[in-house]
Phi, psi and omega in degrees: 000153180244150170249127184230123175297133174254333183207140174217117174245126187220129181246021181109316175229345176209171181178199179214153180214147172228149178216166176224155170248103183290145179277177175296147175297138178288161180299315182265139176292345180282345179263157178248151186275155167290156173213161178256124181256139182226128173230136181217145168265151180214160172218155176254142180211151177299147176307135177082355176299146174283135181250140178279341179236156174265114183282164177282330182200149176224155180213146178280130175281122184308142174055042181211161174260023184248157175240149172252130180248124184248146164238120185280123186266317187224128173210089181201166179289136166258110185297147174273185176285331176273134181268081181245141178282122179251148174255118180262157178297151176293159184300327180295333177283309185278334175296316181299313180292326176296311175302315178293321181292318184293312184297320176295323176294318178293336176305326188246026179281353178213138173216156177278135174269147177292145176098000000 
C-alpha cells in the first residue's frame, strides 16, 4: 500500500497536511476505489522545547535542530462505490510513515539561493 500526500499548507512554523492510502482498483472503471484519509495539523518547535499541548505524534526534521509535532484530525476510510471490506494499516504504521514523510518534506522547505 502507498501513502500519498494530497495537500500540504505551511506558513513557516505551523500548517496542515493531508494524505490518503488508496484502496485497490475496482473491477470496473465506472466505480471508484475506497481510500483511507488522514488529515493532521502540525507545528515546528526546537528539539527539547517545552510544549503547551501534547501532540499525537512527533518526528525529528532531518538535518535540523527542530521537531515537527502533529495532531491527527481525521483518520478514516472514505468508502468507494463498491461496498467491499478493506483492511487498512494500523495507526502505528501509517502515523510513522506520515510523520517521516512530513519531516522529510519540511527538511527542504527552505533553501539558500546562489548569489
